[in-house]
N, CA, C, O and the ligand as a Tripos MOL2 file, in Angstrom:
@<TRIPOS>MOLECULE
protein
  293   291    74     0     0
PROTEIN
NO_CHARGES

@<TRIPOS>ATOM
      1 N           0.8530   -1.1630    0.0000 N.3       1 MET1
      2 CA          0.0000    0.0000    0.0000 C.3       1 MET1
      3 C           0.9030    1.2320    0.0000 C.2       1 MET1
      4 O           1.8070    1.3440    0.8290 O.2       1 MET1
      5 N           0.6620    2.1370   -0.9140 N.am      2 VAL2
      6 CA          1.4760    3.3480   -1.0160 C.3       2 VAL2
      7 C           0.5760    4.5750   -1.1430 C.2       2 VAL2
      8 O          -0.5880    4.4860   -1.5360 O.2       2 VAL2
      9 N           1.1510    5.7070   -0.7990 N.am      3 ARG3
     10 CA          0.4460    6.9860   -0.9240 C.3       3 ARG3
     11 C           1.4360    7.9780   -1.5220 C.2       3 ARG3
     12 O           2.5920    8.0400   -1.1010 O.2       3 ARG3
     13 N           0.9830    8.7520   -2.5010 N.am      4 LEU4
     14 CA          1.8500    9.7620   -3.0970 C.3       4 LEU4
     15 C           2.2600   10.7660   -2.0310 C.2       4 LEU4
     16 O           1.4620   11.1420   -1.1720 O.2       4 LEU4
     17 N           3.5110   11.1910   -2.1000 N.am      5 ARG5
     18 CA          4.0530   12.1020   -1.0820 C.3       5 ARG5
     19 C           3.3930   13.4810   -1.1630 C.2       5 ARG5
     20 O           2.8960   13.9050   -2.2060 O.2       5 ARG5
     21 N           3.4100   14.1390   -0.0440 N.am      6 ARG6
     22 CA          2.9110   15.5120    0.0390 C.3       6 ARG6
     23 C           3.7230   16.3780   -0.9330 C.2       6 ARG6
     24 O           4.9530   16.3110   -0.9470 O.2       6 ARG6
     25 N           3.0530   17.1680   -1.7220 N.am      7 GLY7
     26 CA          3.7210   18.0380   -2.6850 C.3       7 GLY7
     27 C           3.7730   17.4540   -4.0860 C.2       7 GLY7
     28 O           3.9060   18.2000   -5.0560 O.2       7 GLY7
     29 N           3.6700   16.1220   -4.2130 N.am      8 VAL8
     30 CA          3.6530   15.4900   -5.5370 C.3       8 VAL8
     31 C           2.3040   15.7200   -6.1980 C.2       8 VAL8
     32 O           2.2190   15.9950   -7.3950 O.2       8 VAL8
     33 N           1.2590   15.6040   -5.4030 N.am      9 VAL9
     34 CA         -0.1080   15.8760   -5.8650 C.3       9 VAL9
     35 C          -0.8210   16.6630   -4.7660 C.2       9 VAL9
     36 O          -0.3110   16.7880   -3.6520 O.2       9 VAL9
     37 N          -1.9860   17.1830   -5.0830 N.am     10 GLY10
     38 CA         -2.7790   17.8870   -4.0880 C.3      10 GLY10
     39 C          -3.2960   16.9220   -3.0350 C.2      10 GLY10
     40 O          -3.3560   15.7140   -3.2630 O.2      10 GLY10
     41 N          -3.6680   17.4590   -1.8840 N.am     11 GLU11
     42 CA         -4.1120   16.6240   -0.7580 C.3      11 GLU11
     43 C          -5.2750   15.7060   -1.1240 C.2      11 GLU11
     44 O          -5.3570   14.5810   -0.6320 O.2      11 GLU11
     45 N          -6.1730   16.1850   -1.9850 N.am     12 SER12
     46 CA         -7.3340   15.3600   -2.3330 C.3      12 SER12
     47 C          -6.9490   14.1250   -3.1370 C.2      12 SER12
     48 O          -7.7310   13.1760   -3.2070 O.2      12 SER12
     49 N          -5.7690   14.1100   -3.7440 N.am     13 ARG13
     50 CA         -5.3240   12.9490   -4.5420 C.3      13 ARG13
     51 C          -4.3570   12.0690   -3.7550 C.2      13 ARG13
     52 O          -3.8330   11.0990   -4.3030 O.2      13 ARG13
     53 N          -4.1090   12.3810   -2.4920 N.am     14 ARG14
     54 CA         -3.1760   11.5750   -1.6870 C.3      14 ARG14
     55 C          -3.9200   10.4010   -1.0550 C.2      14 ARG14
     56 O          -4.0130   10.2840    0.1670 O.2      14 ARG14
     57 N          -4.4380    9.5510   -1.9050 N.am     15 VAL15
     58 CA         -5.1580    8.3740   -1.4260 C.3      15 VAL15
     59 C          -4.1900    7.1950   -1.3820 C.2      15 VAL15
     60 O          -3.1050    7.2440   -1.9620 O.2      15 VAL15
     61 N          -4.5940    6.1510   -0.6950 N.am     16 CYS16
     62 CA         -3.7410    4.9750   -0.5180 C.3      16 CYS16
     63 C          -4.0560    3.9510   -1.6040 C.2      16 CYS16
     64 O          -5.1660    3.4240   -1.6820 O.2      16 CYS16
     65 N          -3.0630    3.6860   -2.4310 N.am     17 HIS17
     66 CA         -3.2210    2.7560   -3.5510 C.3      17 HIS17
     67 C          -2.6910    1.3800   -3.1780 C.2      17 HIS17
     68 O          -1.7870    1.2420   -2.3540 O.2      17 HIS17
     69 N          -3.2600    0.3970   -3.7860 N.am     18 LEU18
     70 CA         -2.7750   -0.9790   -3.6440 C.3      18 LEU18
     71 C          -1.8940   -1.2960   -4.8450 C.2      18 LEU18
     72 O          -2.2840   -1.0990   -5.9960 O.2      18 LEU18
     73 N          -0.6980   -1.7920   -4.5480 N.am     19 ILE19
     74 CA          0.2710   -2.0900   -5.6030 C.3      19 ILE19
     75 C           0.5690   -3.5840   -5.5960 C.2      19 ILE19
     76 O           1.0300   -4.1100   -4.5830 O.2      19 ILE19
     77 N           0.3180   -4.2750   -6.7000 N.am     20 PRO20
     78 CA          0.7280   -5.6790   -6.7480 C.3      20 PRO20
     79 C           2.2550   -5.7670   -6.7790 C.2      20 PRO20
     80 O           2.9170   -4.9300   -7.3930 O.2      20 PRO20
     81 N           2.8010   -6.7720   -6.1210 N.am     21 VAL21
     82 CA          4.2520   -6.9510   -6.1040 C.3      21 VAL21
     83 C           4.6980   -7.3360   -7.5120 C.2      21 VAL21
     84 O           4.2220   -8.3240   -8.0710 O.2      21 VAL21
     85 N           5.6200   -6.5450   -8.0880 N.am     22 PRO22
     86 CA          6.0460   -6.8430   -9.4580 C.3      22 PRO22
     87 C           6.8840   -8.1180   -9.5120 C.2      22 PRO22
     88 O           7.6130   -8.4330   -8.5720 O.2      22 PRO22
     89 N           6.7740   -8.8340  -10.6060 N.am     23 ARG23
     90 CA          7.5830  -10.0380  -10.8300 C.3      23 ARG23
     91 C           8.6670   -9.6990  -11.8330 C.2      23 ARG23
     92 O           8.4900   -8.8260  -12.6820 O.2      23 ARG23
     93 N           9.7660  -10.3770  -11.7330 N.am     24 GLY24
     94 CA         10.8440  -10.1680  -12.6900 C.3      24 GLY24
     95 C          11.7090   -8.9920  -12.2960 C.2      24 GLY24
     96 O          11.7920   -8.6450  -11.1180 O.2      24 GLY24
     97 N          12.3610   -8.3690  -13.2850 N.am     25 PRO25
     98 CA         13.2720   -7.2520  -12.9950 C.3      25 PRO25
     99 C          12.5260   -6.0550  -12.4060 C.2      25 PRO25
    100 O          11.3170   -5.9020  -12.5840 O.2      25 PRO25
    101 N          13.2830   -5.2120  -11.6990 N.am     26 VAL26
    102 CA         12.6820   -4.0210  -11.0810 C.3      26 VAL26
    103 C          12.1480   -3.1200  -12.1840 C.2      26 VAL26
    104 O          12.8980   -2.7240  -13.0770 O.2      26 VAL26
    105 N          10.8470   -2.7890  -12.1310 N.am     27 PRO27
    106 CA         10.2650   -1.9620  -13.2000 C.3      27 PRO27
    107 C          10.6400   -0.4930  -13.0420 C.2      27 PRO27
    108 O          11.0640   -0.0540  -11.9730 O.2      27 PRO27
    109 N          10.4770    0.2490  -14.1220 N.am     28 GLU28
    110 CA         10.7500    1.6930  -14.1270 C.3      28 GLU28
    111 C           9.7910    2.4300  -13.2040 C.2      28 GLU28
    112 O          10.1510    3.4200  -12.5670 O.2      28 GLU28
    113 N           8.5770    1.9340  -13.1450 N.am     29 HIS29
    114 CA          7.5790    2.4820  -12.2380 C.3      29 HIS29
    115 C           6.6180    1.3670  -11.8370 C.2      29 HIS29
    116 O           6.5450    0.3280  -12.4940 O.2      29 HIS29
    117 N           5.8940    1.5930  -10.7680 N.am     30 LEU30
    118 CA          4.9000    0.6210  -10.3120 C.3      30 LEU30
    119 C           3.5330    1.0720  -10.8130 C.2      30 LEU30
    120 O           3.3030    2.2570  -11.0560 O.2      30 LEU30
    121 N           2.6520    0.1260  -10.9580 N.am     31 THR31
    122 CA          1.2910    0.4460  -11.4040 C.3      31 THR31
    123 C           0.3090   -0.0680  -10.3690 C.2      31 THR31
    124 O           0.2660   -1.2620  -10.0720 O.2      31 THR31
    125 N          -0.4760    0.8430   -9.8270 N.am     32 ALA32
    126 CA         -1.4990    0.4700   -8.8450 C.3      32 ALA32
    127 C          -2.6170   -0.2960   -9.5270 C.2      32 ALA32
    128 O          -2.7490   -0.2740  -10.7500 O.2      32 ALA32
    129 N          -3.4150   -0.9720   -8.7220 N.am     33 LEU33
    130 CA         -4.5450   -1.7260   -9.2800 C.3      33 LEU33
    131 C          -5.4760   -0.8300  -10.0880 C.2      33 LEU33
    132 O          -6.1080   -1.2870  -11.0390 O.2      33 LEU33
    133 N          -5.5630    0.4480   -9.7120 N.am     34 CYS34
    134 CA         -6.4470    1.3850  -10.4120 C.3      34 CYS34
    135 C          -5.8250    1.9190  -11.7050 C.2      34 CYS34
    136 O          -6.4990    2.5960  -12.4810 O.2      34 CYS34
    137 N          -4.5450    1.6180  -11.9390 N.am     35 GLY35
    138 CA         -3.8770    2.0900  -13.1390 C.3      35 GLY35
    139 C          -2.9470    3.2640  -12.9060 C.2      35 GLY35
    140 O          -2.2050    3.6450  -13.8120 O.2      35 GLY35
    141 N          -2.9660    3.8480  -11.7120 N.am     36 GLU36
    142 CA         -2.0880    4.9850  -11.4020 C.3      36 GLU36
    143 C          -0.6320    4.5380  -11.4730 C.2      36 GLU36
    144 O          -0.2690    3.5140  -10.8950 O.2      36 GLU36
    145 N           0.2000    5.2970  -12.1770 N.am     37 SER37
    146 CA          1.6280    5.0050  -12.2520 C.3      37 SER37
    147 C           2.3280    5.6710  -11.0710 C.2      37 SER37
    148 O           2.1210    6.8530  -10.7950 O.2      37 SER37
    149 N           3.1630    4.8920  -10.3780 N.am     38 ILE38
    150 CA          3.8980    5.3910   -9.2190 C.3      38 ILE38
    151 C           5.3830    5.3390   -9.5530 C.2      38 ILE38
    152 O           5.9470    4.2580   -9.7280 O.2      38 ILE38
    153 N           6.0140    6.5020   -9.6400 N.am     39 PHE39
    154 CA          7.4170    6.5730  -10.0140 C.3      39 PHE39
    155 C           8.2900    6.6710   -8.7600 C.2      39 PHE39
    156 O           7.8370    7.1340   -7.7130 O.2      39 PHE39
    157 N           9.5630    6.2230   -8.8810 N.am     40 PRO40
    158 CA         10.4580    6.2370   -7.7130 C.3      40 PRO40
    159 C          10.5410    7.6320   -7.0830 C.2      40 PRO40
    160 O          10.6790    8.6350   -7.7830 O.2      40 PRO40
    161 N          10.4580    7.6750   -5.7760 N.am     41 GLY41
    162 CA         10.5750    8.9230   -5.0320 C.3      41 GLY41
    163 C           9.2850    9.7010   -4.8960 C.2      41 GLY41
    164 O           9.2390   10.6880   -4.1630 O.2      41 GLY41
    165 N           8.2290    9.2800   -5.5880 N.am     42 GLU42
    166 CA          6.9640   10.0210   -5.5380 C.3      42 GLU42
    167 C           6.0320    9.5420   -4.4360 C.2      42 GLU42
    168 O           5.0800   10.2380   -4.0820 O.2      42 GLU42
    169 N           6.2980    8.3580   -3.8910 N.am     43 ALA43
    170 CA          5.3300    7.7790   -2.9620 C.3      43 ALA43
    171 C           6.0170    7.2800   -1.7010 C.2      43 ALA43
    172 O           7.2230    7.0390   -1.6720 O.2      43 ALA43
    173 N           5.2090    7.1330   -0.6650 N.am     44 GLU44
    174 CA          5.6810    6.5470    0.5790 C.3      44 GLU44
    175 C           4.9660    5.2180    0.7710 C.2      44 GLU44
    176 O           3.7790    5.0800    0.4770 O.2      44 GLU44
    177 N           5.7160    4.2470    1.2690 N.am     45 VAL45
    178 CA          5.1300    2.9400    1.5390 C.3      45 VAL45
    179 C           4.5200    2.9950    2.9360 C.2      45 VAL45
    180 O           5.1670    3.4300    3.8890 O.2      45 VAL45
    181 N           3.2760    2.5540    3.0480 N.am     46 LEU46
    182 CA          2.5700    2.5660    4.3290 C.3      46 LEU46
    183 C           2.6980    1.1980    4.9800 C.2      46 LEU46
    184 O           2.6090    0.1730    4.3050 O.2      46 LEU46
    185 N           2.9080    1.1810    6.2890 N.am     47 ASP47
    186 CA          3.0930   -0.0870    6.9850 C.3      47 ASP47
    187 C           1.7780   -0.6630    7.5090 C.2      47 ASP47
    188 O           1.7820   -1.6400    8.2580 O.2      47 ASP47
    189 N           0.6820   -0.0740    7.1260 N.am     48 GLY48
    190 CA         -0.6110   -0.5920    7.5600 C.3      48 GLY48
    191 C          -1.7220    0.2270    6.9550 C.2      48 GLY48
    192 O          -1.4920    1.1160    6.1350 O.2      48 GLY48
    193 N          -2.9250   -0.0880    7.3720 N.am     49 LEU49
    194 CA         -4.0830    0.6260    6.8520 C.3      49 LEU49
    195 C          -4.1830    1.9890    7.5060 C.2      49 LEU49
    196 O          -4.2830    2.0930    8.7290 O.2      49 LEU49
    197 N          -4.1570    3.0050    6.7130 N.am     50 ARG50
    198 CA         -4.3570    4.3640    7.2100 C.3      50 ARG50
    199 C          -4.6270    5.2900    6.0370 C.2      50 ARG50
    200 O          -4.3210    4.9510    4.8940 O.2      50 ARG50
    201 N          -5.1860    6.4350    6.3040 N.am     51 GLY51
    202 CA         -5.4850    7.3880    5.2580 C.3      51 GLY51
    203 C          -6.7120    6.9920    4.4530 C.2      51 GLY51
    204 O          -7.3680    5.9850    4.7220 O.2      51 GLY51
    205 N          -6.9930    7.8080    3.4710 N.am     52 MET52
    206 CA         -8.1450    7.5860    2.5940 C.3      52 MET52
    207 C          -7.7890    6.5530    1.5330 C.2      52 MET52
    208 O          -6.8070    6.7200    0.8100 O.2      52 MET52
    209 N          -8.5800    5.4880    1.4330 N.am     53 PRO53
    210 CA         -8.2650    4.4770    0.4160 C.3      53 PRO53
    211 C          -8.6450    4.9560   -0.9820 C.2      53 PRO53
    212 O          -9.5390    5.7860   -1.1480 O.2      53 PRO53
    213 N          -7.9620    4.4290   -1.9660 N.am     54 CYS54
    214 CA         -8.3170    4.6600   -3.3660 C.3      54 CYS54
    215 C          -9.4670    3.7090   -3.6730 C.2      54 CYS54
    216 O          -9.2870    2.4920   -3.6520 O.2      54 CYS54
    217 N         -10.6180    4.2430   -3.9510 N.am     55 HIS55
    218 CA        -11.7960    3.3930   -4.1670 C.3      55 HIS55
    219 C         -11.6470    2.4530   -5.3640 C.2      55 HIS55
    220 O         -11.9980    1.2790   -5.2500 O.2      55 HIS55
    221 N         -11.1380    2.9250   -6.5100 N.am     56 PRO56
    222 CA        -10.9470    1.9720   -7.6160 C.3      56 PRO56
    223 C          -9.9950    0.8210   -7.2420 C.2      56 PRO56
    224 O         -10.2230   -0.3150   -7.6560 O.2      56 PRO56
    225 N          -8.9400    1.0950   -6.4700 N.am     57 CYS57
    226 CA         -8.0410    0.0150   -6.0270 C.3      57 CYS57
    227 C          -8.8040   -0.9680   -5.1400 C.2      57 CYS57
    228 O          -8.6490   -2.1810   -5.2810 O.2      57 CYS57
    229 N          -9.6220   -0.4500   -4.2320 N.am     58 LEU58
    230 CA        -10.3920   -1.3300   -3.3520 C.3      58 LEU58
    231 C         -11.3410   -2.2080   -4.1480 C.2      58 LEU58
    232 O         -11.4420   -3.4100   -3.9000 O.2      58 LEU58
    233 N         -12.0370   -1.6060   -5.1050 N.am     59 LEU59
    234 CA        -12.9860   -2.3710   -5.9090 C.3      59 LEU59
    235 C         -12.2930   -3.4830   -6.6780 C.2      59 LEU59
    236 O         -12.8120   -4.5940   -6.7930 O.2      59 LEU59
    237 N         -11.1040   -3.1700   -7.2070 N.am     60 ARG60
    238 CA        -10.3880   -4.1730   -8.0010 C.3      60 ARG60
    239 C          -9.7480   -5.2440   -7.1200 C.2      60 ARG60
    240 O          -9.3820   -6.3070   -7.6210 O.2      60 ARG60
    241 N          -9.6060   -4.9930   -5.8380 N.am     61 SER61
    242 CA         -8.9890   -5.9920   -4.9610 C.3      61 SER61
    243 C         -10.0270   -6.8790   -4.2920 C.2      61 SER61
    244 O          -9.6730   -7.8780   -3.6660 O.2      61 SER61
    245 N         -11.3020   -6.5300   -4.4130 N.am     62 ALA62
    246 CA        -12.3530   -7.3310   -3.7740 C.3      62 ALA62
    247 C         -12.4540   -8.6930   -4.4430 C.2      62 ALA62
    248 O         -12.3820   -8.7890   -5.6680 O.2      62 ALA62
    249 N         -12.6170   -9.7360   -3.6580 N.am     63 PRO63
    250 CA        -12.7530  -11.0640   -4.2550 C.3      63 PRO63
    251 C         -14.0370  -11.1540   -5.0720 C.2      63 PRO63
    252 O         -15.0630  -10.5710   -4.7230 O.2      63 PRO63
    253 N         -13.9490  -11.8930   -6.1570 N.am     64 ALA64
    254 CA        -15.1190  -12.0820   -7.0220 C.3      64 ALA64
    255 C         -15.9890  -13.2010   -6.4740 C.2      64 ALA64
    256 O         -15.5180  -14.0870   -5.7610 O.2      64 ALA64
    257 N         -17.2240  -13.1430   -6.8110 N.am     65 GLY65
    258 CA        -18.1160  -14.2350   -6.4160 C.3      65 GLY65
    259 C         -19.3930  -13.7220   -5.8480 C.2      65 GLY65
    260 O         -19.4280  -12.6300   -5.2800 O.2      65 GLY65
    261 N         -20.4570  -14.4870   -5.9870 N.am     66 PRO66
    262 CA        -21.7600  -14.0540   -5.4730 C.3      66 PRO66
    263 C         -21.8030  -14.1100   -3.9390 C.2      66 PRO66
    264 O         -21.2410  -15.0160   -3.3240 O.2      66 PRO66
    265 N         -22.4630  -13.1490   -3.3530 N.am     67 GLY67
    266 CA        -22.6620  -13.1540   -1.9160 C.3      67 GLY67
    267 C         -21.5050  -12.6460   -1.0990 C.2      67 GLY67
    268 O         -21.6210  -12.5530    0.1230 O.2      67 GLY67
    269 N         -20.3820  -12.3100   -1.7250 N.am     68 VAL68
    270 CA        -19.2150  -11.8670   -0.9640 C.3      68 VAL68
    271 C         -19.5190  -10.5780   -0.2120 C.2      68 VAL68
    272 O         -19.0790  -10.3950    0.9230 O.2      68 VAL68
    273 N         -20.2670   -9.6920   -0.8450 N.am     69 LEU69
    274 CA        -20.5900   -8.4070   -0.2170 C.3      69 LEU69
    275 C         -22.0410   -8.3820    0.2740 C.2      69 LEU69
    276 O         -22.6450   -7.3130    0.3600 O.2      69 LEU69
    277 N         -22.5850   -9.5170    0.5860 N.am     70 ALA70
    278 CA        -23.9840   -9.6030    0.9640 C.3      70 ALA70
    279 C         -24.3250   -8.7620    2.1830 C.2      70 ALA70
    280 O         -25.4470   -8.2660    2.2880 O.2      70 ALA70
    281 N         -23.4000   -8.5900    3.0950 N.am     71 ASN71
    282 CA        -23.6810   -7.8460    4.3120 C.3      71 ASN71
    283 C         -23.2200   -6.3980    4.2380 C.2      71 ASN71
    284 O         -23.3350   -5.6600    5.2170 O.2      71 ASN71
    285 N         -22.7040   -5.9870    3.0970 N.am     72 ALA72
    286 CA        -22.2250   -4.6140    2.9570 C.3      72 ALA72
    287 C         -23.4120   -3.6680    2.8190 C.2      72 ALA72
    288 O         -24.3530   -3.9410    2.0740 O.2      72 ALA72
    289 N         -23.3590   -2.5810    3.5270 N.am     73 GLY73
    290 CA        -24.3170   -1.5070    3.3990 C.3      73 GLY73
    291 C         -25.6870   -1.9300    3.7000 C.2      73 GLY73
    292 O         -26.6110   -1.1200    3.6320 O.2      73 GLY73
    293 ZN         -5.5390    3.3270   -6.7170 Zn       74 ZN74
@<TRIPOS>BOND
     1     1     2 1
     2     2     3 1
     3     3     4 2
     4     3     5 am
     5     5     6 1
     6     6     7 1
     7     7     8 2
     8     7     9 am
     9     9    10 1
    10    10    11 1
    11    11    12 2
    12    11    13 am
    13    13    14 1
    14    14    15 1
    15    15    16 2
    16    15    17 am
    17    17    18 1
    18    18    19 1
    19    19    20 2
    20    19    21 am
    21    21    22 1
    22    22    23 1
    23    23    24 2
    24    23    25 am
    25    25    26 1
    26    26    27 1
    27    27    28 2
    28    27    29 am
    29    29    30 1
    30    30    31 1
    31    31    32 2
    32    31    33 am
    33    33    34 1
    34    34    35 1
    35    35    36 2
    36    35    37 am
    37    37    38 1
    38    38    39 1
    39    39    40 2
    40    39    41 am
    41    41    42 1
    42    42    43 1
    43    43    44 2
    44    43    45 am
    45    45    46 1
    46    46    47 1
    47    47    48 2
    48    47    49 am
    49    49    50 1
    50    50    51 1
    51    51    52 2
    52    51    53 am
    53    53    54 1
    54    54    55 1
    55    55    56 2
    56    55    57 am
    57    57    58 1
    58    58    59 1
    59    59    60 2
    60    59    61 am
    61    61    62 1
    62    62    63 1
    63    63    64 2
    64    63    65 am
    65    65    66 1
    66    66    67 1
    67    67    68 2
    68    67    69 am
    69    69    70 1
    70    70    71 1
    71    71    72 2
    72    71    73 am
    73    73    74 1
    74    74    75 1
    75    75    76 2
    76    75    77 am
    77    77    78 1
    78    78    79 1
    79    79    80 2
    80    79    81 am
    81    81    82 1
    82    82    83 1
    83    83    84 2
    84    83    85 am
    85    85    86 1
    86    86    87 1
    87    87    88 2
    88    87    89 am
    89    89    90 1
    90    90    91 1
    91    91    92 2
    92    91    93 am
    93    93    94 1
    94    94    95 1
    95    95    96 2
    96    95    97 am
    97    97    98 1
    98    98    99 1
    99    99   100 2
   100    99   101 am
   101   101   102 1
   102   102   103 1
   103   103   104 2
   104   103   105 am
   105   105   106 1
   106   106   107 1
   107   107   108 2
   108   107   109 am
   109   109   110 1
   110   110   111 1
   111   111   112 2
   112   111   113 am
   113   113   114 1
   114   114   115 1
   115   115   116 2
   116   115   117 am
   117   117   118 1
   118   118   119 1
   119   119   120 2
   120   119   121 am
   121   121   122 1
   122   122   123 1
   123   123   124 2
   124   123   125 am
   125   125   126 1
   126   126   127 1
   127   127   128 2
   128   127   129 am
   129   129   130 1
   130   130   131 1
   131   131   132 2
   132   131   133 am
   133   133   134 1
   134   134   135 1
   135   135   136 2
   136   135   137 am
   137   137   138 1
   138   138   139 1
   139   139   140 2
   140   139   141 am
   141   141   142 1
   142   142   143 1
   143   143   144 2
   144   143   145 am
   145   145   146 1
   146   146   147 1
   147   147   148 2
   148   147   149 am
   149   149   150 1
   150   150   151 1
   151   151   152 2
   152   151   153 am
   153   153   154 1
   154   154   155 1
   155   155   156 2
   156   155   157 am
   157   157   158 1
   158   158   159 1
   159   159   160 2
   160   159   161 am
   161   161   162 1
   162   162   163 1
   163   163   164 2
   164   163   165 am
   165   165   166 1
   166   166   167 1
   167   167   168 2
   168   167   169 am
   169   169   170 1
   170   170   171 1
   171   171   172 2
   172   171   173 am
   173   173   174 1
   174   174   175 1
   175   175   176 2
   176   175   177 am
   177   177   178 1
   178   178   179 1
   179   179   180 2
   180   179   181 am
   181   181   182 1
   182   182   183 1
   183   183   184 2
   184   183   185 am
   185   185   186 1
   186   186   187 1
   187   187   188 2
   188   187   189 am
   189   189   190 1
   190   190   191 1
   191   191   192 2
   192   191   193 am
   193   193   194 1
   194   194   195 1
   195   195   196 2
   196   195   197 am
   197   197   198 1
   198   198   199 1
   199   199   200 2
   200   199   201 am
   201   201   202 1
   202   202   203 1
   203   203   204 2
   204   203   205 am
   205   205   206 1
   206   206   207 1
   207   207   208 2
   208   207   209 am
   209   209   210 1
   210   210   211 1
   211   211   212 2
   212   211   213 am
   213   213   214 1
   214   214   215 1
   215   215   216 2
   216   215   217 am
   217   217   218 1
   218   218   219 1
   219   219   220 2
   220   219   221 am
   221   221   222 1
   222   222   223 1
   223   223   224 2
   224   223   225 am
   225   225   226 1
   226   226   227 1
   227   227   228 2
   228   227   229 am
   229   229   230 1
   230   230   231 1
   231   231   232 2
   232   231   233 am
   233   233   234 1
   234   234   235 1
   235   235   236 2
   236   235   237 am
   237   237   238 1
   238   238   239 1
   239   239   240 2
   240   239   241 am
   241   241   242 1
   242   242   243 1
   243   243   244 2
   244   243   245 am
   245   245   246 1
   246   246   247 1
   247   247   248 2
   248   247   249 am
   249   249   250 1
   250   250   251 1
   251   251   252 2
   252   251   253 am
   253   253   254 1
   254   254   255 1
   255   255   256 2
   256   255   257 am
   257   257   258 1
   258   258   259 1
   259   259   260 2
   260   259   261 am
   261   261   262 1
   262   262   263 1
   263   263   264 2
   264   263   265 am
   265   265   266 1
   266   266   267 1
   267   267   268 2
   268   267   269 am
   269   269   270 1
   270   270   271 1
   271   271   272 2
   272   271   273 am
   273   273   274 1
   274   274   275 1
   275   275   276 2
   276   275   277 am
   277   277   278 1
   278   278   279 1
   279   279   280 2
   280   279   281 am
   281   281   282 1
   282   282   283 1
   283   283   284 2
   284   283   285 am
   285   285   286 1
   286   286   287 1
   287   287   288 2
   288   287   289 am
   289   289   290 1
   290   290   291 1
   291   291   292 2
@<TRIPOS>SUBSTRUCTURE
     1 MET1         2 RESIDUE 1 A MET
     2 VAL2         6 RESIDUE 1 A VAL
     3 ARG3        10 RESIDUE 1 A ARG
     4 LEU4        14 RESIDUE 1 A LEU
     5 ARG5        18 RESIDUE 1 A ARG
     6 ARG6        22 RESIDUE 1 A ARG
     7 GLY7        26 RESIDUE 1 A GLY
     8 VAL8        30 RESIDUE 1 A VAL
     9 VAL9        34 RESIDUE 1 A VAL
    10 GLY10       38 RESIDUE 1 A GLY
    11 GLU11       42 RESIDUE 1 A GLU
    12 SER12       46 RESIDUE 1 A SER
    13 ARG13       50 RESIDUE 1 A ARG
    14 ARG14       54 RESIDUE 1 A ARG
    15 VAL15       58 RESIDUE 1 A VAL
    16 CYS16       62 RESIDUE 1 A CYS
    17 HIS17       66 RESIDUE 1 A HIS
    18 LEU18       70 RESIDUE 1 A LEU
    19 ILE19       74 RESIDUE 1 A ILE
    20 PRO20       78 RESIDUE 1 A PRO
    21 VAL21       82 RESIDUE 1 A VAL
    22 PRO22       86 RESIDUE 1 A PRO
    23 ARG23       90 RESIDUE 1 A ARG
    24 GLY24       94 RESIDUE 1 A GLY
    25 PRO25       98 RESIDUE 1 A PRO
    26 VAL26      102 RESIDUE 1 A VAL
    27 PRO27      106 RESIDUE 1 A PRO
    28 GLU28      110 RESIDUE 1 A GLU
    29 HIS29      114 RESIDUE 1 A HIS
    30 LEU30      118 RESIDUE 1 A LEU
    31 THR31      122 RESIDUE 1 A THR
    32 ALA32      126 RESIDUE 1 A ALA
    33 LEU33      130 RESIDUE 1 A LEU
    34 CYS34      134 RESIDUE 1 A CYS
    35 GLY35      138 RESIDUE 1 A GLY
    36 GLU36      142 RESIDUE 1 A GLU
    37 SER37      146 RESIDUE 1 A SER
    38 ILE38      150 RESIDUE 1 A ILE
    39 PHE39      154 RESIDUE 1 A PHE
    40 PRO40      158 RESIDUE 1 A PRO
    41 GLY41      162 RESIDUE 1 A GLY
    42 GLU42      166 RESIDUE 1 A GLU
    43 ALA43      170 RESIDUE 1 A ALA
    44 GLU44      174 RESIDUE 1 A GLU
    45 VAL45      178 RESIDUE 1 A VAL
    46 LEU46      182 RESIDUE 1 A LEU
    47 ASP47      186 RESIDUE 1 A ASP
    48 GLY48      190 RESIDUE 1 A GLY
    49 LEU49      194 RESIDUE 1 A LEU
    50 ARG50      198 RESIDUE 1 A ARG
    51 GLY51      202 RESIDUE 1 A GLY
    52 MET52      206 RESIDUE 1 A MET
    53 PRO53      210 RESIDUE 1 A PRO
    54 CYS54      214 RESIDUE 1 A CYS
    55 HIS55      218 RESIDUE 1 A HIS
    56 PRO56      222 RESIDUE 1 A PRO
    57 CYS57      226 RESIDUE 1 A CYS
    58 LEU58      230 RESIDUE 1 A LEU
    59 LEU59      234 RESIDUE 1 A LEU
    60 ARG60      238 RESIDUE 1 A ARG
    61 SER61      242 RESIDUE 1 A SER
    62 ALA62      246 RESIDUE 1 A ALA
    63 PRO63      250 RESIDUE 1 A PRO
    64 ALA64      254 RESIDUE 1 A ALA
    65 GLY65      258 RESIDUE 1 A GLY
    66 PRO66      262 RESIDUE 1 A PRO
    67 GLY67      266 RESIDUE 1 A GLY
    68 VAL68      270 RESIDUE 1 A VAL
    69 LEU69      274 RESIDUE 1 A LEU
    70 ALA70      278 RESIDUE 1 A ALA
    71 ASN71      282 RESIDUE 1 A ASN
    72 ALA72      286 RESIDUE 1 A ALA
    73 GLY73      290 RESIDUE 1 A GLY
    74 ZN74       293 GROUP 0 **** ****
């Protein structure tokens, strides 16, 4: 889970993105589940759940299947 650093983007865009662990060689940049590109030095790695989550990342990380969100809302 990463969040863009203060000053890289405005406060409203400093949401917490989910980043899949890349396989193979170290990539030039990381890509969040929502498609946001994260370049070296632009983000901080979070050691736990905190801050405002990126809703598209959350939606894409939810397990598929009927009834999984049956008790939501
Ligand atoms: Zn995201």
